Backbone of each chain as ProteinMPNN parsed JSONL, in Angstrom:
{"seq_chain_A": "MAEPNATIAGVSLVTLAVAVFGPQAGPYAVIMLGSLGGGLWALSSATLTSRAEGAWMMLRCVITAIVLTAAIAQTVGPMFNYPVTESYAVVSFAIGMLGNKWLEIIESIKQRIQNAITNGGKP", "coords_chain_A": {"N_chain_A": [[71.734, 8.173, 165.823], [71.461, 10.337, 168.677], [74.186, 11.786, 170.15], [75.421, 11.942, 173.486], [75.413, 15.217, 175.437], [77.417, 15.596, 177.208], [79.748, 13.48, 177.957], [81.264, 12.607, 180.099], [80.918, 14.147, 182.505], [81.586, 15.862, 185.657], [83.996, 14.597, 186.093], [87.381, 15.139, 187.289], [89.618, 17.76, 186.289], [92.134, 16.912, 186.401], [91.877, 14.169, 186.441], [91.05, 13.704, 183.894], [93.172, 14.953, 182.349], [95.145, 13.091, 182.625], [93.812, 10.956, 181.513], [93.926, 11.639, 178.859], [96.407, 12.55, 178.214], [98.359, 10.734, 179.602], [99.703, 9.271, 182.343], [102.032, 10.332, 183.035], [102.418, 12.937, 181.841], [99.839, 14.02, 182.096], [99.174, 15.438, 184.612], [101.129, 17.579, 184.472], [100.107, 18.766, 182.327], [98.055, 20.149, 183.401], [98.898, 21.651, 185.46], [100.344, 23.459, 183.863], [98.19, 24.565, 182.394], [96.824, 25.979, 184.621], [98.824, 27.621, 185.307], [99.192, 29.209, 183.363], [96.771, 30.758, 183.215], [96.921, 31.991, 185.558], [99.228, 33.331, 185.144], [98.344, 35.305, 183.454], [96.963, 37.314, 184.897], [99.246, 38.198, 186.495], [100.605, 39.372, 184.236], [98.981, 41.567, 183.767], [99.561, 42.983, 185.965], [102.046, 43.831, 185.891], [104.595, 46.103, 184.506], [105.254, 46.083, 181.267], [107.002, 46.171, 178.025], [107.023, 44.914, 175.507], [105.473, 42.389, 173.609], [107.134, 39.992, 173.527], [108.568, 40.273, 176.084], [106.518, 40.014, 177.737], [105.826, 37.15, 176.978], [107.986, 36.086, 177.722], [107.869, 36.235, 180.582], [105.442, 34.827, 180.993], [106.357, 32.661, 180.383], [108.412, 32.174, 182.562], [106.624, 31.876, 184.692], [105.06, 29.683, 184.122], [107.24, 27.691, 184.343], [108.108, 28.124, 187.004], [105.814, 27.266, 188.247], [105.753, 24.569, 187.421], [107.837, 23.721, 188.619], [107.381, 23.981, 191.316], [104.822, 23.457, 191.988], [103.919, 20.788, 192.847], [105.328, 20.234, 195.097], [104.083, 22.293, 196.968], [101.431, 21.693, 196.835], [101.479, 19.235, 198.104], [101.834, 20.128, 200.46], [99.851, 21.727, 201.115], [97.393, 20.395, 200.528], [96.891, 18.259, 202.352], [96.453, 19.755, 204.542], [93.874, 21.191, 204.038], [92.263, 19.093, 203.751], [92.204, 18.004, 201.298], [92.522, 16.242, 198.14], [95.513, 15.712, 196.916], [96.465, 15.765, 194.316], [94.292, 17.112, 193.021], [94.643, 19.371, 193.876], [96.459, 20.57, 192.401], [95.731, 22.375, 190.102], [94.524, 24.474, 191.311], [96.973, 25.571, 192.93], [98.804, 25.951, 191.076], [97.759, 27.796, 189.759], [97.813, 30.008, 191.605], [100.437, 30.261, 191.953], [101.209, 31.104, 189.456], [99.847, 33.526, 189.185], [101.208, 35.06, 191.087], [103.678, 35.847, 189.842], [106.057, 37.955, 189.2], [106.64, 38.489, 191.814], [107.767, 37.014, 193.364], [110.156, 37.277, 194.322], [109.786, 39.476, 196.342], [108.503, 37.675, 198.247], [110.405, 36.021, 198.984], [112.375, 37.493, 200.316], [110.73, 38.596, 202.05], [110.254, 36.055, 203.671], [112.928, 35.697, 204.405], [113.496, 37.796, 205.964], [111.635, 37.431, 208.033], [112.793, 34.829, 209.134], [115.298, 35.972, 209.859], [114.356, 37.673, 211.796], [113.281, 35.826, 213.718], [115.798, 34.539, 214.143], [117.112, 36.557, 215.492], [115.35, 37.37, 217.739], [115.095, 35.083, 218.932], [114.86, 33.024, 222.038], [114.924, 35.466, 223.386], [112.836, 37.075, 225.726]], "CA_chain_A": [[71.38, 8.201, 167.238], [72.041, 11.602, 169.245], [75.359, 11.52, 171.146], [74.927, 12.996, 174.695], [76.37, 16.407, 175.161], [78.42, 15.499, 178.24], [79.788, 11.985, 178.431], [82.237, 12.483, 181.44], [80.613, 15.251, 183.603], [81.803, 15.487, 187.081], [85.367, 14.056, 186.045], [87.989, 16.378, 187.688], [90.382, 18.085, 185.171], [93.526, 16.253, 186.483], [91.726, 12.845, 186.073], [90.881, 13.945, 182.361], [94.226, 15.178, 181.473], [95.777, 11.799, 182.702], [93.193, 9.856, 180.563], [94.062, 12.267, 177.53], [98.106, 12.836, 177.954], [98.951, 9.842, 180.087], [100.067, 9.433, 183.665], [103.244, 11.29, 183.304], [102.268, 14.179, 181.285], [98.654, 14.57, 182.399], [99.165, 16.523, 185.781], [101.753, 18.733, 184.026], [99.073, 19.88, 181.462], [96.811, 20.866, 184.265], [99.804, 22.625, 186.042], [100.523, 24.447, 182.701], [96.863, 25.378, 182.22], [96.682, 26.889, 185.631], [99.757, 28.66, 185.566], [98.964, 30.157, 182.23], [95.638, 31.521, 183.74], [97.354, 32.717, 186.771], [100.106, 34.344, 184.702], [97.598, 36.472, 182.732], [96.925, 38.452, 185.989], [100.525, 38.671, 186.72], [100.985, 40.39, 183.197], [98.257, 42.699, 183.879], [100.062, 44.008, 187.254], [103.63, 44.144, 185.617], [104.741, 46.987, 183.418], [105.99, 45.488, 180.112], [107.223, 46.997, 176.817], [106.748, 44.159, 174.218], [104.909, 40.827, 173.675], [108.272, 38.999, 173.714], [108.841, 40.219, 177.382], [105.139, 39.098, 178.289], [105.869, 35.78, 176.607], [109.104, 35.454, 178.677], [107.342, 36.286, 181.852], [104.418, 33.791, 181.008], [107.361, 31.16, 180.568], [108.79, 32.038, 184.003], [105.455, 31.712, 185.477], [104.758, 28.216, 183.92], [108.419, 27.002, 184.86], [107.943, 27.976, 188.563], [104.908, 26.404, 188.665], [106.026, 23.106, 187.199], [109.002, 23.206, 189.701], [106.903, 24.266, 192.984], [103.402, 22.835, 192.431], [103.806, 19.27, 193.434], [105.701, 20.405, 196.655], [103.341, 23.141, 197.542], [100.148, 21.021, 196.913], [101.743, 18.036, 199.023], [102.065, 20.558, 201.915], [98.744, 22.627, 201.372], [96.35, 19.644, 200.213], [96.235, 17.767, 203.591], [95.796, 21.137, 205.407], [92.488, 21.454, 203.806], [91.802, 17.74, 203.679], [91.949, 18.111, 199.82], [93.524, 15.326, 197.599], [96.924, 16.598, 196.583], [96.538, 16.007, 192.635], [93.203, 17.773, 192.594], [94.781, 20.931, 194.143], [97.341, 21.153, 191.293], [95.29, 23.359, 189.244], [94.462, 25.79, 192.249], [98.284, 25.938, 193.405], [99.642, 26.359, 189.901], [97.083, 29.127, 189.193], [98.314, 30.724, 192.548], [101.779, 30.55, 191.623], [101.252, 32.119, 188.015], [99.386, 35.003, 189.758], [102.35, 35.929, 191.85], [104.355, 36.293, 188.664], [107.218, 38.656, 189.712], [106.414, 38.841, 193.284], [108.626, 35.729, 194.056], [111.518, 37.881, 194.986], [109.367, 39.956, 197.706], [108.322, 36.617, 199.138], [111.867, 35.314, 199.528], [112.83, 38.671, 200.981], [109.659, 38.425, 203.412], [110.692, 34.88, 204.44], [114.283, 35.779, 204.947], [113.321, 38.747, 206.908], [111.224, 36.593, 209.264], [113.877, 34.091, 209.826], [116.363, 36.757, 210.608], [113.781, 38.168, 213.122], [112.945, 34.743, 214.413], [116.923, 34.212, 215.062], [117.362, 37.688, 216.162], [114.67, 37.454, 218.866], [114.922, 33.849, 219.514], [115.376, 32.957, 223.176], [114.645, 36.497, 224.233], [111.235, 37.223, 226.36]], "C_chain_A": [[72.153, 9.586, 167.933], [72.961, 11.307, 170.252], [74.89, 12.431, 172.486], [75.876, 13.996, 174.655], [77.399, 16.41, 176.125], [78.575, 14.283, 178.708], [80.514, 11.844, 179.769], [82.188, 13.667, 182.25], [81.073, 14.853, 184.756], [83.397, 14.94, 187.221], [86.353, 15.42, 186.387], [89.096, 16.47, 186.345], [91.66, 17.219, 185.099], [93.34, 14.692, 185.985], [91.631, 12.729, 184.487], [92.074, 13.995, 181.61], [94.966, 13.954, 181.681], [95.28, 10.963, 181.633], [93.718, 10.464, 179.14], [95.819, 11.97, 177.334], [98.766, 11.712, 178.332], [99.193, 10.132, 181.299], [101.031, 10.315, 183.872], [102.923, 12.612, 183.158], [100.903, 14.806, 181.753], [98.697, 15.889, 183.437], [99.967, 17.528, 185.236], [101.009, 19.531, 183.051], [98.238, 20.569, 182.259], [97.678, 21.896, 185.072], [100.048, 23.791, 184.972], [99.288, 25.239, 182.413], [96.575, 26.392, 183.434], [97.66, 27.833, 185.75], [99.92, 29.728, 184.607], [97.899, 31.2, 182.578], [96.098, 32.41, 184.696], [98.16, 33.884, 186.193], [99.522, 35.552, 183.982], [97.16, 37.687, 183.754], [98.25, 39.254, 186.259], [100.92, 39.592, 185.589], [100.184, 41.606, 183.071], [98.924, 43.822, 185.133], [101.427, 44.261, 186.92], [103.441, 45.205, 184.523], [105.808, 46.242, 182.442], [105.961, 46.248, 178.953], [107.088, 46.129, 175.576], [106.06, 42.67, 174.598], [105.85, 39.972, 174.198], [108.458, 38.899, 175.454], [107.6, 39.646, 178.065], [105.301, 37.583, 178.193], [106.87, 35.188, 177.649], [108.647, 35.443, 180.269], [106.401, 35.051, 182.17], [105.241, 32.505, 181.078], [107.904, 30.973, 182.015], [107.68, 31.696, 184.644], [105.159, 30.276, 185.412], [106.079, 27.391, 184.626], [108.333, 27.103, 186.345], [107.076, 27.219, 189.083], [105.031, 24.954, 188.557], [107.023, 22.657, 188.322], [108.193, 22.886, 191.069], [105.546, 23.465, 193.046], [103.322, 21.585, 193.135], [104.087, 19.651, 194.923], [104.78, 21.332, 197.571], [101.879, 22.527, 197.732], [100.317, 19.894, 197.853], [101.557, 18.736, 200.491], [100.546, 21.032, 202.116], [97.428, 21.464, 201.387], [95.966, 18.961, 201.644], [95.917, 18.856, 204.764], [94.303, 21.376, 205.427], [91.585, 20.217, 203.704], [91.298, 17.56, 202.018], [92.771, 17.197, 199.124], [94.49, 16.163, 196.877], [96.644, 16.957, 194.9], [95.288, 16.948, 192.244], [93.493, 19.209, 192.973], [95.929, 21.405, 193.168], [96.977, 22.412, 190.775], [95.086, 24.768, 190.17], [95.719, 26.179, 192.544], [99.106, 26.379, 192.152], [99.055, 27.731, 189.419], [97.567, 30.066, 190.32], [99.788, 31.321, 192.232], [101.993, 31.411, 190.405], [100.652, 33.376, 188.574], [100.472, 35.776, 190.43], [103.363, 36.456, 190.918], [105.797, 36.999, 189.197], [107.547, 38.947, 190.979], [107.279, 37.839, 194.213], [109.66, 36.467, 194.999], [111.09, 38.619, 196.269], [109.032, 38.909, 198.678], [109.202, 36.234, 199.722], [112.333, 36.285, 200.466], [112.029, 38.552, 202.359], [110.157, 37.187, 204.118], [111.88, 35.156, 205.065], [114.337, 36.612, 205.978], [112.907, 38.044, 208.399], [111.995, 35.648, 209.928], [114.861, 34.975, 210.516], [115.667, 37.192, 212.033], [113.566, 36.905, 213.926], [114.464, 34.267, 215.198], [117.242, 35.321, 215.759], [116.508, 37.684, 217.593], [114.508, 35.991, 219.499], [115.645, 33.542, 220.966], [115.169, 34.04, 224.096], [113.022, 36.591, 224.603], [110.753, 38.206, 225.362]], "O_chain_A": [[73.34, 9.809, 167.694], [72.612, 10.613, 171.207], [74.145, 13.41, 172.448], [76.948, 13.891, 174.059], [78.322, 17.205, 175.95], [77.886, 13.829, 179.621], [80.253, 10.869, 180.474], [83.215, 14.196, 182.675], [81.06, 13.656, 185.044], [83.946, 14.875, 188.321], [86.153, 16.522, 185.876], [89.356, 15.536, 185.586], [92.179, 16.858, 184.043], [94.19, 14.05, 185.368], [92.093, 11.755, 183.892], [92.24, 13.393, 180.549], [95.591, 13.681, 180.656], [96.036, 10.323, 180.902], [93.921, 9.623, 178.264], [96.319, 11.285, 176.442], [99.75, 11.416, 177.654], [98.955, 11.303, 181.598], [100.962, 11.084, 184.831], [103.061, 13.426, 184.071], [100.817, 16.033, 181.802], [98.354, 17.038, 183.155], [99.51, 18.636, 185.518], [101.182, 20.741, 182.908], [97.687, 21.586, 181.836], [97.158, 22.979, 185.339], [99.93, 24.971, 185.303], [99.342, 26.452, 182.211], [96.133, 27.518, 183.205], [97.378, 28.898, 186.301], [100.509, 30.796, 184.774], [98.074, 32.383, 182.285], [95.7, 33.575, 184.685], [97.992, 35.062, 186.507], [100.108, 36.633, 183.915], [97.048, 38.853, 183.375], [98.395, 40.476, 186.266], [101.56, 40.597, 185.899], [100.563, 42.567, 182.402], [98.808, 45.047, 185.188], [102.044, 44.965, 187.719], [102.458, 45.269, 183.784], [106.941, 45.894, 182.776], [104.997, 46.99, 178.763], [107.039, 46.758, 174.52], [106.158, 42.045, 175.654], [105.597, 39.253, 175.165], [108.494, 37.832, 176.067], [107.747, 38.804, 178.951], [104.99, 36.833, 179.119], [106.71, 34.142, 178.279], [109.126, 34.626, 181.055], [106.45, 34.39, 183.207], [104.898, 31.494, 181.692], [107.882, 29.889, 182.598], [108.015, 30.866, 185.488], [105.007, 29.631, 186.45], [105.84, 26.487, 185.427], [108.508, 26.047, 186.953], [107.252, 26.558, 190.106], [104.547, 24.18, 189.382], [107.051, 21.538, 188.833], [108.297, 21.86, 191.742], [105.219, 22.88, 194.078], [102.536, 21.485, 194.077], [103.275, 19.444, 195.825], [104.734, 21.147, 198.787], [101.209, 22.85, 198.712], [99.3, 19.539, 198.449], [101.216, 18.106, 201.492], [99.998, 20.766, 203.186], [96.521, 21.635, 202.202], [94.818, 19.096, 202.067], [95.181, 18.655, 205.73], [93.618, 21.663, 206.409], [90.361, 20.295, 203.592], [90.228, 17.074, 201.651], [93.946, 17.282, 199.48], [94.19, 17.216, 196.313], [96.62, 18.074, 194.383], [95.322, 17.515, 191.153], [92.812, 20.143, 192.549], [96.28, 22.585, 193.182], [97.679, 23.415, 190.906], [95.427, 25.891, 189.798], [95.792, 27.405, 192.451], [100.048, 27.159, 192.297], [99.7, 28.595, 188.826], [97.775, 31.184, 189.847], [100.158, 32.494, 192.26], [102.84, 32.303, 190.361], [101.254, 34.389, 188.22], [100.589, 36.996, 190.319], [103.909, 37.52, 191.209], [106.617, 36.194, 189.638], [108.566, 39.561, 191.293], [107.419, 37.879, 195.435], [109.877, 36.221, 196.185], [111.818, 38.515, 197.256], [109.225, 39.134, 199.873], [109.108, 36.016, 200.93], [112.731, 35.823, 201.536], [112.534, 38.441, 203.476], [110.501, 37.368, 205.286], [111.97, 34.895, 206.264], [115.094, 36.363, 206.917], [113.519, 38.06, 209.467], [111.957, 35.56, 211.156], [115.216, 34.73, 211.668], [116.222, 37.104, 213.128], [113.757, 37.138, 215.119], [114.53, 33.808, 216.338], [117.75, 35.061, 216.85], [117.143, 38.04, 218.586], [113.821, 35.817, 220.505], [116.848, 33.766, 221.096], [115.182, 33.869, 225.315], [112.135, 36.217, 223.835], [109.599, 38.629, 225.419]]}, "seq_chain_B": "MITMQHWVWELFCMALFYCSFCRAVHITPAAHLDIKVANFLMGIVTMLGMVAPLYGWRPDPIVFLFVFSMLLMQSVTSRSWRNGIPADFETVPRLFNRRQSDKSCS", "coords_chain_B": {"N_chain_B": [[85.74, 11.529, 168.469], [87.894, 13.689, 166.552], [86.706, 16.459, 164.998], [86.714, 19.017, 162.257], [85.07, 20.847, 163.088], [85.979, 21.016, 165.845], [88.67, 21.805, 165.556], [88.481, 24.422, 164.44], [87.219, 25.528, 166.41], [88.956, 25.409, 168.592], [90.991, 27.054, 167.498], [89.785, 29.571, 167.254], [89.341, 29.894, 170.093], [92.092, 29.887, 170.649], [92.804, 32.267, 169.497], [91.448, 34.23, 170.718], [92.616, 34.021, 173.108], [95.011, 34.809, 172.643], [94.548, 37.541, 172.156], [93.946, 38.435, 174.494], [96.297, 38.075, 175.734], [97.944, 39.891, 174.528], [96.505, 42.386, 175.44], [97.103, 42.16, 178.107], [99.802, 42.556, 178.357], [100.088, 45.105, 177.629], [98.46, 46.546, 179.756], [98.695, 48.202, 182.474], [99.985, 48.669, 185.972], [98.528, 50.859, 186.877], [96.245, 50.756, 185.477], [92.513, 50.706, 185.33], [90.614, 48.768, 187.836], [88.624, 47.369, 186.658], [89.067, 46.823, 183.974], [91.275, 45.704, 184.021], [90.465, 43.128, 185.188], [88.245, 42.214, 183.581], [89.657, 41.68, 181.17], [91.296, 39.636, 182.008], [89.407, 37.632, 182.868], [88.504, 37.249, 180.387], [90.644, 35.935, 179.16], [90.607, 33.507, 181.015], [88.323, 32.38, 180.491], [88.542, 31.668, 177.726], [90.525, 29.836, 177.86], [89.04, 27.92, 179.302], [87.347, 27.223, 177.471], [88.864, 26.057, 175.444], [89.517, 23.533, 176.723], [87.152, 22.7, 177.215], [85.729, 20.792, 175.057], [87.053, 18.439, 175.776], [85.363, 17.443, 177.574], [83.333, 16.396, 176.307], [81.599, 18.266, 175.448], [80.247, 20.226, 172.879], [80.391, 22.947, 170.768], [77.766, 24.823, 169.32], [76.117, 26.108, 166.468], [75.514, 28.765, 167.031], [77.083, 29.488, 169.244], [79.503, 29.689, 168.153], [79.181, 31.75, 166.309], [78.946, 33.72, 168.201], [81.529, 33.527, 169.524], [83.107, 34.028, 167.404], [82.158, 36.661, 166.691], [83.253, 38.101, 168.976], [85.864, 37.657, 168.682], [86.298, 39.36, 166.286], [85.534, 41.812, 167.339], [87.428, 42.243, 169.168], [89.758, 42.441, 167.259], [89.122, 44.767, 165.584], [89.133, 46.838, 167.548], [91.681, 46.741, 168.195], [93.329, 48.65, 167.47], [93.308, 50.884, 168.947], [94.889, 50.092, 170.637], [97.654, 50.221, 169.911], [99.572, 51.975, 170.77], [100.094, 51.38, 173.396], [98.276, 50.814, 176.496], [94.933, 52.573, 176.174], [94.638, 55.97, 177.071], [92.194, 56.563, 178.62], [91.759, 53.976, 180.009], [93.52, 54.119, 182.035], [93.992, 54.997, 185.347], [95.814, 57.047, 186.369], [97.382, 59.347, 184.315], [100.174, 58.633, 181.91], [103.559, 59.28, 182.528], [105.56, 59.03, 181.442], [107.601, 58.029, 178.405], [107.175, 54.897, 177.248], [108.445, 53.151, 175.256], [110.732, 53.074, 172.776], [109.86, 54.019, 170.168], [107.671, 55.49, 171.043], [108.793, 57.886, 171.198], [109.606, 61.334, 170.064], [110.697, 62.272, 166.769], [112.138, 64.565, 166.724]], "CA_chain_B": [[86.156, 11.698, 167.242], [87.94, 15.219, 166.313], [86.369, 16.878, 163.752], [86.98, 20.018, 161.75], [84.482, 21.847, 164.007], [86.821, 20.994, 167.08], [89.84, 22.495, 165.388], [88.019, 25.631, 164.193], [86.722, 25.954, 167.881], [90.307, 25.662, 169.31], [91.543, 28.059, 166.821], [89.064, 30.798, 167.823], [89.803, 30.112, 171.481], [93.584, 30.364, 171.018], [92.873, 33.734, 168.886], [90.945, 35.07, 171.677], [93.548, 33.948, 174.311], [96.291, 35.829, 172.201], [94.264, 38.874, 172.078], [93.805, 38.936, 175.761], [97.521, 38.26, 176.053], [98.402, 41.055, 174.046], [96.157, 43.423, 176.132], [97.496, 41.956, 179.446], [100.982, 43.082, 178.179], [99.877, 46.747, 177.567], [97.856, 46.904, 180.903], [99.865, 48.771, 183.451], [99.304, 48.524, 187.486], [97.593, 51.996, 186.75], [94.853, 50.54, 184.763], [91.367, 50.552, 186.223], [90.622, 47.409, 188.208], [87.632, 46.604, 185.767], [89.796, 46.655, 182.734], [92.248, 44.107, 184.3], [89.46, 41.751, 185.501], [87.441, 41.946, 182.179], [90.662, 41.067, 180.142], [91.811, 38.407, 182.699], [88.35, 36.673, 182.834], [88.428, 36.665, 178.8], [91.64, 34.914, 179.027], [90.46, 32.378, 181.643], [87.189, 31.737, 179.731], [88.966, 31.302, 176.417], [91.226, 28.708, 178.337], [88.035, 26.995, 179.49], [86.824, 26.847, 176.056], [89.836, 25.155, 174.905], [89.476, 22.312, 177.47], [85.58, 22.219, 177.328], [85.429, 19.664, 174.249], [87.554, 17.232, 176.111], [84.341, 16.854, 178.508], [82.379, 16.292, 175.468], [80.95, 19.437, 175.236], [80.313, 20.525, 171.547], [79.697, 24.156, 170.646], [76.679, 24.798, 168.208], [76.557, 27.287, 165.543], [75.092, 30.116, 167.611], [78.127, 29.725, 170.23], [80.415, 29.752, 167.15], [79.052, 33.106, 166.079], [79.249, 34.565, 169.522], [83.062, 33.83, 169.585], [83.72, 34.735, 166.113], [81.995, 38.192, 166.893], [84.028, 38.539, 169.965], [87.118, 37.789, 168.096], [86.343, 40.367, 165.371], [85.46, 43.132, 168.007], [88.934, 42.56, 169.755], [90.573, 42.651, 166.251], [88.954, 46.05, 165.266], [89.426, 47.686, 168.575], [93.116, 46.499, 168.691], [94.008, 49.734, 166.835], [93.368, 51.631, 170.181], [96.001, 49.525, 171.67], [98.656, 50.029, 169.166], [100.56, 52.653, 171.29], [99.886, 50.79, 174.723], [96.846, 50.902, 176.952], [94.366, 53.846, 175.923], [94.9, 56.781, 178.351], [91.124, 56.372, 179.308], [91.755, 53.049, 180.681], [94.538, 54.372, 183.149], [93.698, 55.941, 186.505], [96.628, 58.221, 186.068], [98.262, 59.44, 182.916], [101.514, 57.956, 182.044], [104.265, 60.735, 182.598], [106.845, 58.838, 180.593], [107.389, 57.227, 177.236], [107.556, 53.488, 177.543], [109.168, 52.655, 174.114], [111.65, 54.131, 171.673], [108.684, 54.315, 169.219], [106.772, 56.617, 171.412], [109.656, 59.32, 171.317], [109.294, 62.178, 168.61], [111.875, 62.549, 166.089], [112.777, 66.185, 166.624]], "C_chain_B": [[86.561, 13.356, 167.14], [87.591, 15.474, 165.17], [86.824, 18.175, 163.427], [86.416, 21.292, 162.675], [85.306, 22.192, 165.357], [87.903, 21.935, 166.76], [89.412, 23.911, 165.075], [87.664, 26.334, 165.666], [88.018, 26.42, 168.73], [90.959, 26.767, 168.821], [90.975, 29.391, 167.23], [89.549, 30.884, 169.132], [91.079, 30.58, 171.606], [93.722, 31.717, 170.441], [92.595, 34.507, 169.908], [91.912, 35.145, 172.814], [94.898, 34.907, 173.869], [96.06, 37.357, 172.282], [94.18, 39.152, 173.707], [95.239, 38.74, 176.316], [98.25, 39.609, 175.704], [97.964, 42.314, 174.968], [96.685, 43.492, 177.518], [98.877, 42.554, 179.484], [100.947, 44.424, 178.436], [99.445, 47.074, 178.948], [98.925, 47.101, 181.927], [99.261, 48.464, 184.915], [98.417, 49.793, 187.62], [96.537, 51.855, 186.099], [93.703, 50.427, 185.779], [91.208, 49.141, 186.476], [89.577, 46.6, 187.172], [88.14, 46.165, 184.511], [90.628, 45.272, 182.96], [91.327, 42.978, 184.567], [88.899, 41.516, 184.273], [88.385, 41.199, 181.213], [91.339, 39.618, 180.866], [90.502, 37.465, 182.709], [88.253, 36.211, 181.363], [89.438, 35.813, 178.701], [91.341, 33.626, 179.731], [89.229, 31.707, 180.668], [87.568, 30.978, 178.337], [89.791, 29.746, 176.734], [90.149, 27.519, 178.863], [87.466, 26.231, 178.369], [87.714, 25.743, 175.366], [89.744, 23.662, 175.487], [88.068, 21.766, 177.427], [85.225, 20.957, 176.299], [86.039, 18.226, 174.648], [86.471, 16.622, 177.225], [83.251, 16.472, 177.693], [81.264, 16.973, 175.088], [81.325, 19.695, 173.542], [79.788, 22.021, 171.28], [78.73, 24.072, 169.237], [77.064, 25.944, 167.556], [76.198, 28.853, 166.286], [76.376, 30.485, 168.539], [79.32, 30.214, 169.275], [80.179, 31.21, 166.759], [79.292, 34.223, 166.981], [80.895, 34.685, 169.439], [83.511, 34.509, 168.321], [83.442, 36.311, 166.215], [82.725, 38.984, 167.693], [85.264, 38.688, 169.327], [87.209, 38.907, 167.084], [86.281, 41.809, 165.949], [87.006, 43.374, 168.614], [89.833, 42.916, 168.578], [90.323, 44.324, 165.93], [89.484, 46.933, 166.309], [90.995, 47.623, 168.95], [93.822, 47.846, 168.327], [94.061, 50.962, 167.888], [94.546, 51.317, 171.151], [97.314, 49.811, 171.196], [99.874, 50.847, 169.925], [100.576, 52.235, 173.078], [98.501, 50.983, 175.079], [96.284, 52.248, 176.794], [94.387, 54.68, 177.182], [93.501, 56.612, 179.078], [91.137, 55.134, 180.358], [92.659, 53.23, 181.907], [93.751, 55.232, 184.309], [94.454, 57.128, 186.677], [97.395, 58.278, 184.892], [99.727, 58.996, 182.835], [102.392, 59.115, 181.776], [105.472, 60.212, 181.945], [106.684, 57.802, 179.3], [108.026, 55.79, 177.601], [108.52, 52.7, 176.423], [109.733, 53.615, 173.41], [110.7, 54.637, 170.771], [107.929, 55.49, 169.593], [107.725, 57.99, 171.276], [109.509, 59.938, 170.147], [110.678, 61.98, 168.278], [112.698, 63.762, 166.062], [113.96, 65.958, 167.739]], "O_chain_B": [[85.775, 14.216, 167.539], [88.054, 14.832, 164.227], [87.449, 18.675, 164.362], [87.003, 22.342, 162.936], [85.338, 23.308, 165.874], [88.136, 22.843, 167.558], [90.187, 24.724, 165.579], [87.849, 27.524, 165.919], [88.127, 27.47, 169.364], [91.525, 27.502, 169.63], [91.757, 30.289, 167.54], [90.189, 31.894, 169.426], [91.375, 31.467, 172.407], [94.688, 32.385, 170.811], [93.333, 35.462, 170.149], [92.047, 36.195, 173.443], [95.602, 35.557, 174.641], [96.926, 38.221, 172.42], [94.414, 40.313, 174.043], [95.431, 39.253, 177.418], [98.98, 40.247, 176.463], [98.795, 43.172, 175.268], [96.766, 44.562, 178.122], [99.223, 43.068, 180.548], [101.634, 44.943, 179.316], [100.105, 47.989, 179.441], [99.844, 46.318, 182.168], [98.11, 48.037, 185.003], [97.555, 49.765, 188.499], [95.762, 52.81, 186.063], [93.92, 50.09, 186.943], [91.538, 48.307, 185.633], [89.703, 45.401, 186.928], [87.665, 45.16, 183.983], [90.634, 44.208, 182.341], [91.572, 41.88, 184.066], [89.13, 40.386, 183.845], [87.993, 40.244, 180.543], [91.804, 38.697, 180.195], [90.807, 36.293, 182.488], [87.981, 35.047, 181.07], [89.169, 34.779, 178.088], [91.746, 32.601, 179.182], [89.335, 30.574, 180.2], [87.034, 29.945, 177.934], [89.689, 28.752, 176.014], [90.456, 26.328, 178.808], [87.189, 25.034, 178.298], [87.269, 24.725, 174.836], [89.891, 22.697, 174.737], [87.822, 20.569, 177.576], [84.435, 20.117, 176.732], [85.728, 17.157, 174.124], [86.647, 15.504, 177.71], [82.193, 16.201, 178.26], [80.24, 16.533, 174.565], [82.417, 19.428, 173.039], [78.632, 22.229, 171.648], [78.989, 23.345, 168.278], [78.017, 26.665, 167.85], [76.726, 29.906, 165.927], [76.719, 31.665, 168.61], [80.053, 31.119, 169.675], [81.163, 31.929, 166.934], [79.707, 35.345, 166.689], [81.46, 35.771, 169.31], [84.25, 35.494, 168.326], [84.299, 37.135, 165.896], [82.95, 40.176, 167.48], [85.801, 39.795, 169.366], [88.315, 39.446, 167.033], [86.755, 42.794, 165.384], [87.626, 44.435, 168.544], [90.727, 43.719, 168.842], [91.28, 45.092, 166.029], [90.295, 47.793, 165.963], [91.49, 48.318, 169.837], [94.88, 48.114, 168.897], [94.796, 51.925, 167.672], [95.008, 51.977, 172.082], [98.216, 49.674, 172.023], [101.034, 50.472, 169.752], [101.16, 52.979, 173.866], [97.63, 51.26, 174.254], [96.983, 53.174, 177.204], [94.173, 54.146, 178.271], [93.631, 56.503, 180.297], [90.584, 55.266, 181.45], [92.5, 52.42, 182.82], [92.933, 56.097, 183.995], [93.918, 58.162, 187.077], [98.027, 57.299, 184.495], [100.399, 59.06, 183.864], [102.076, 59.914, 180.894], [106.442, 60.968, 181.889], [105.805, 56.943, 179.224], [109.127, 55.608, 178.122], [109.238, 51.754, 176.745], [109.368, 54.79, 173.374], [110.753, 55.854, 170.594], [107.564, 56.353, 168.795], [107.183, 59.096, 171.268], [109.288, 59.256, 169.146], [111.598, 61.658, 169.029], [113.764, 63.895, 165.459], [114.723, 66.88, 168.027]]}, "name": "protein", "num_of_chains": 2, "seq": "MAEPNATIAGVSLVTLAVAVFGPQAGPYAVIMLGSLGGGLWALSSATLTSRAEGAWMMLRCVITAIVLTAAIAQTVGPMFNYPVTESYAVVSFAIGMLGNKWLEIIESIKQRIQNAITNGGKPMITMQHWVWELFCMALFYCSFCRAVHITPAAHLDIKVANFLMGIVTMLGMVAPLYGWRPDPIVFLFVFSMLLMQSVTSRSWRNGIPADFETVPRLFNRRQSDKSCS"}
């Protein structure tokens, strides 16, 4: 008897990952995949001299995504009426794409806070 | 059921992802956008290929041949990338040597 080509079409990646890897590891598998994909773009945008340096940068992207994805997804998901767990892949991809630019983002946030404190209360 | 076919498919996808990774390491901010995008897409598609069998998809012999030929093409053209991104792929020529091995022995 011929097997169907797609037995679980329409199931989200997170649901599938939970089914395959379990409820604890499933979301992290999706986060890792997403951050690896985004990290590829960050690699192309950086000037690196060796594959070891590239691998280290990818590892940093993945670790950053593992740490920050849940928190960011919980903030961003409700804003767009999107289930939080379903947005893990997109958020981790975006975090991976940022690569080495986190320092610039932190500086930018710091500057905005400083401006807000400096200009706070003044017309 | 995981078959030998699945293992070979995953191996092909991982090898292609590795090709994409190696080229991404060499690609600089001065590279043409189409080179960056093409390499990036290849990496993304190979990752999708790794995940696709989980959805019940099975590659057929023609798809195997396609991916194998892509892998072969990446392998033979890798010699152009031995000293970094080929000059034609950059918008501005590199004005500095990036690695110790690039410097002459004189």
